[in-house]
One Martini backbone bead per residue (centre of mass of N, CA, C, O) as a GRO file, in nm:
protein
  212
    1MET     BB    1  25.443  25.564  -1.068
    2ILE     BB    2  25.185  25.813  -1.029
    3TYR     BB    3  24.885  25.790  -0.856
    4LEU     BB    4  24.555  25.843  -0.826
    5ASP     BB    5  24.315  25.815  -0.536
    6SER     BB    6  24.019  25.827  -0.723
    7ALA     BB    7  23.657  25.903  -0.829
    8PHE     BB    8  23.677  26.211  -0.881
    9ILE     BB    9  23.664  26.408  -1.144
   10GLU     BB   10  23.791  26.678  -1.041
   11GLU     BB   11  24.049  26.543  -0.934
   12VAL     BB   12  24.150  26.414  -1.195
   13GLU     BB   13  24.170  26.682  -1.355
   14SER     BB   14  24.385  26.809  -1.160
   15ALA     BB   15  24.600  26.579  -1.185
   16VAL     BB   16  24.640  26.590  -1.489
   17ALA     BB   17  24.727  26.891  -1.498
   18MET     BB   18  25.011  26.846  -1.366
   19GLY     BB   19  25.163  26.606  -1.572
   20TRP     BB   20  25.272  26.343  -1.352
   21VAL     BB   21  25.010  26.184  -1.362
   22LYS     BB   22  24.951  25.840  -1.490
   23GLY     BB   23  24.688  25.762  -1.302
   24VAL     BB   24  24.404  25.555  -1.167
   25THR     BB   25  24.268  25.466  -0.867
   26THR     BB   26  24.021  25.234  -0.747
   27ASN     BB   27  23.733  25.158  -0.532
   28PRO     BB   28  23.446  25.081  -0.386
   29THR     BB   29  23.436  25.324  -0.191
   30LEU     BB   30  23.496  25.551  -0.392
   31LEU     BB   31  23.252  25.497  -0.569
   32ASN     BB   32  23.040  25.538  -0.338
   33LYS     BB   33  23.099  25.865  -0.314
   34VAL     BB   34  22.984  25.902  -0.577
   35ASN     BB   35  22.728  26.078  -0.776
   36LEU     BB   36  22.747  25.799  -0.948
   37SER     BB   37  22.767  25.544  -1.131
   38PRO     BB   38  23.013  25.330  -1.188
   39GLU     BB   39  22.989  25.339  -1.505
   40VAL     BB   40  22.986  25.640  -1.544
   41CYS     BB   41  23.234  25.702  -1.390
   42LEU     BB   42  23.434  25.527  -1.563
   43LYS     BB   43  23.379  25.662  -1.834
   44GLN     BB   44  23.494  25.941  -1.736
   45LEU     BB   45  23.769  25.852  -1.644
   46THR     BB   46  23.862  25.727  -1.921
   47ALA     BB   47  23.854  26.006  -2.079
   48ILE     BB   48  24.089  26.147  -1.872
   49CYS     BB   49  24.286  25.922  -1.839
   50PRO     BB   50  24.637  25.889  -1.924
   51GLY     BB   51  24.607  25.584  -1.822
   52GLU     BB   52  24.569  25.376  -1.581
   53LEU     BB   53  24.269  25.203  -1.480
   54TYR     BB   54  24.138  25.098  -1.165
   55TYR     BB   55  23.942  24.794  -1.098
   56GLN     BB   56  23.742  24.635  -0.844
   57LEU     BB   57  23.638  24.352  -0.761
   58CYS     BB   58  23.309  24.227  -0.609
   59ALA     BB   59  23.269  23.953  -0.658
   60ARG     BB   60  23.228  23.610  -0.482
   61ASP     BB   61  23.276  23.449  -0.754
   62PHE     BB   62  23.412  23.319  -1.029
   63PRO     BB   63  23.207  23.387  -1.245
   64GLY     BB   64  23.147  23.676  -1.145
   65MET     BB   65  23.438  23.794  -1.179
   66VAL     BB   66  23.474  23.731  -1.484
   67ALA     BB   67  23.225  23.903  -1.571
   68GLU     BB   68  23.316  24.166  -1.434
   69ALA     BB   69  23.575  24.187  -1.602
   70SER     BB   70  23.431  24.208  -1.884
   71LYS     BB   71  23.275  24.468  -1.823
   72ALA     BB   72  23.504  24.657  -1.742
   73ARG     BB   73  23.650  24.636  -2.016
   74GLU     BB   74  23.423  24.754  -2.183
   75ILE     BB   75  23.439  25.035  -2.041
   76ILE     BB   76  23.770  25.090  -2.038
   77GLY     BB   77  23.962  24.893  -2.181
   78ASP     BB   78  24.311  24.929  -2.221
   79LYS     BB   79  24.335  25.084  -1.922
   80ILE     BB   80  24.299  24.839  -1.763
   81VAL     BB   81  24.313  24.740  -1.416
   82LEU     BB   82  24.279  24.493  -1.210
   83LYS     BB   83  24.144  24.428  -0.887
   84ILE     BB   84  24.245  24.164  -0.676
   85PRO     BB   85  24.213  23.980  -0.425
   86ALA     BB   86  24.413  23.823  -0.160
   87THR     BB   87  24.293  23.528  -0.232
   88GLU     BB   88  24.229  23.226  -0.332
   89LEU     BB   89  24.013  23.319  -0.543
   90GLY     BB   90  24.187  23.553  -0.662
   91PHE     BB   91  24.427  23.389  -0.764
   92ARG     BB   92  24.248  23.232  -0.979
   93VAL     BB   93  24.149  23.471  -1.132
   94THR     BB   94  24.435  23.578  -1.208
   95ALA     BB   95  24.525  23.322  -1.363
   96HIS     BB   96  24.295  23.336  -1.579
   97LEU     BB   97  24.317  23.658  -1.676
   98SER     BB   98  24.633  23.759  -1.713
   99SER     BB   99  24.663  23.682  -2.035
  100SER     BB  100  24.425  23.921  -2.121
  101ILE     BB  101  24.466  24.105  -1.847
  102ASN     BB  102  24.534  24.332  -1.634
  103CYS     BB  103  24.673  24.263  -1.300
  104SER     BB  104  24.597  24.309  -0.964
  105VAL     BB  105  24.701  24.251  -0.621
  106THR     BB  106  24.517  24.310  -0.338
  107ALA     BB  107  24.599  24.322   0.003
  108ILE     BB  108  24.887  24.271   0.078
  109TYR     BB  109  25.054  24.091   0.383
  110SER     BB  110  25.263  23.906   0.229
  111PRO     BB  111  25.521  23.766   0.051
  112ALA     BB  112  25.378  23.506  -0.034
  113GLN     BB  113  25.153  23.654  -0.188
  114ALA     BB  114  25.348  23.788  -0.396
  115ALA     BB  115  25.432  23.519  -0.523
  116ILE     BB  116  25.165  23.436  -0.625
  117ALA     BB  117  25.097  23.677  -0.796
  118SER     BB  118  25.326  23.623  -0.992
  119GLU     BB  119  25.240  23.312  -1.078
  120ALA     BB  120  24.950  23.444  -1.181
  121GLY     BB  121  25.040  23.721  -1.357
  122ALA     BB  122  25.077  23.972  -1.217
  123LYS     BB  123  25.168  24.310  -1.259
  124TYR     BB  124  25.064  24.370  -0.957
  125ALA     BB  125  25.150  24.452  -0.607
  126ILE     BB  126  24.955  24.540  -0.339
  127ALA     BB  127  25.030  24.770  -0.073
  128TYR     BB  128  24.937  24.869   0.256
  129VAL     BB  129  25.131  25.041   0.451
  130ASN     BB  130  24.998  25.183   0.688
  131ARG     BB  131  24.807  24.951   0.757
  132ALA     BB  132  25.045  24.744   0.801
  133THR     BB  133  25.153  24.900   1.046
  134ARG     BB  134  24.912  24.875   1.225
  135LEU     BB  135  24.877  24.551   1.199
  136LEU     BB  136  25.202  24.446   1.190
  137GLY     BB  137  25.427  24.712   1.247
  138ASP     BB  138  25.570  24.707   0.923
  139GLY     BB  139  25.535  24.818   0.608
  140LEU     BB  140  25.813  24.847   0.500
  141ALA     BB  141  25.906  24.556   0.538
  142LEU     BB  142  25.707  24.437   0.336
  143VAL     BB  143  25.814  24.578   0.093
  144ARG     BB  144  26.110  24.462   0.120
  145GLU     BB  145  26.016  24.163   0.093
  146MET     BB  146  25.871  24.187  -0.184
  147SER     BB  147  26.116  24.294  -0.344
  148GLU     BB  148  26.284  24.031  -0.307
  149ILE     BB  149  26.086  23.832  -0.434
  150LEU     BB  150  26.040  24.024  -0.713
  151LYS     BB  151  26.322  24.090  -0.860
  152ASP     BB  152  26.279  23.840  -1.094
  153SER     BB  153  26.016  23.965  -1.191
  154LYS     BB  154  25.726  24.117  -1.354
  155THR     BB  155  25.640  24.214  -1.083
  156GLU     BB  156  25.495  24.505  -0.931
  157ILE     BB  157  25.512  24.760  -0.693
  158LEU     BB  158  25.206  24.889  -0.533
  159ALA     BB  159  25.159  25.176  -0.320
  160ALA     BB  160  24.947  25.216  -0.046
  161SER     BB  161  24.860  25.375   0.215
  162LEU     BB  162  24.953  25.699   0.220
  163LYS     BB  163  25.010  25.990   0.465
  164SER     BB  164  25.294  26.102   0.352
  165PRO     BB  165  25.589  26.210   0.210
  166GLU     BB  166  25.766  26.040   0.389
  167GLU     BB  167  25.628  25.765   0.326
  168VAL     BB  168  25.680  25.765   0.031
  169ALA     BB  169  25.984  25.770   0.036
  170ALA     BB  170  26.019  25.522   0.202
  171THR     BB  171  25.877  25.321   0.005
  172LEU     BB  172  26.075  25.363  -0.235
  173GLN     BB  173  26.327  25.276  -0.069
  174ALA     BB  174  26.204  24.986  -0.014
  175GLY     BB  175  26.089  24.912  -0.338
  176ALA     BB  176  25.889  25.056  -0.478
  177ASP     BB  177  25.759  25.135  -0.814
  178HIS     BB  178  25.482  25.256  -0.704
  179LEU     BB  179  25.207  25.489  -0.645
  180THR     BB  180  24.920  25.576  -0.442
  181VAL     BB  181  24.722  25.893  -0.385
  182PRO     BB  182  24.585  26.139  -0.275
  183MET     BB  183  24.532  26.470  -0.332
  184SER     BB  184  24.670  26.573  -0.064
  185ILE     BB  185  24.942  26.427  -0.120
  186LEU     BB  186  25.014  26.546  -0.394
  187ASN     BB  187  25.047  26.831  -0.287
  188ALA     BB  188  25.249  26.774  -0.057
  189MET     BB  189  25.473  26.676  -0.246
  190ALA     BB  190  25.496  26.967  -0.414
  191THR     BB  191  25.566  27.082  -0.131
  192HIS     BB  192  25.763  27.348   0.049
  193GLU     BB  193  25.843  27.583   0.256
  194LEU     BB  194  26.136  27.635   0.148
  195SER     BB  195  26.062  27.662  -0.141
  196GLU     BB  196  25.879  27.901  -0.102
  197LYS     BB  197  26.091  28.092   0.022
  198THR     BB  198  26.297  28.096  -0.202
  199VAL     BB  199  26.111  28.200  -0.423
  200ALA     BB  200  26.051  28.463  -0.287
  201GLU     BB  201  26.347  28.567  -0.297
  202PHE     BB  202  26.379  28.569  -0.591
  203THR     BB  203  26.136  28.764  -0.660
  204THR     BB  204  26.253  29.003  -0.480
  205ASN     BB  205  26.572  28.991  -0.607
  206GLY     BB  206  26.493  28.941  -0.901
  207ILE     BB  207  26.523  28.870  -1.267
  208GLY     BB  208  26.370  28.839  -1.589
  209ILE     BB  209  26.283  28.848  -1.928
  210THR     BB  210  25.994  28.993  -1.840
  211GLY     BB  211  26.063  29.175  -1.561
  212TYR     BB  212  25.992  28.994  -1.295
   0.00000   0.00000   0.00000
């Protein structure tokens, strides 16, 4: 599936109108950029999101994260997927919540973390591909290694931090099951200068049932 990575209502509306964007991922930074409270923003996103809506927990202790998860589910309902950081605490929270709410483990930088995410019951393991390339040297290798680790599990790979259509394609070829990208990359994925040129030639030289 392809998700939009945004918390801006106008962007989500535009992405939904495309017809092929299946859901929305948010994070604390994106929510902070919106001129709405997180609760109001999430309510509005829930109303227009066609599928899953991801919310990242911000609390810093076990009781706080569990309480925040409960509040997020009250706001978002059945569309919710929690994003839980890939830390020792995050894995404990995932194991506690995953039987009752869809969870994803975010900011995974090693295949070993992907294995723990799976054991903890996470529906998704999230890899930041471009950032992993910058920090580790090869984000695509990370996706390939995660794919090998998770091939017999129910946990799927969601790829984020993708900066071009070419990186998107390479990430899917490396084994990612899903991806989330900002609006600019969604638009870039849907267009190619040669496609535009070919269509222009058809328009100039051809005719259809409407006479155009």
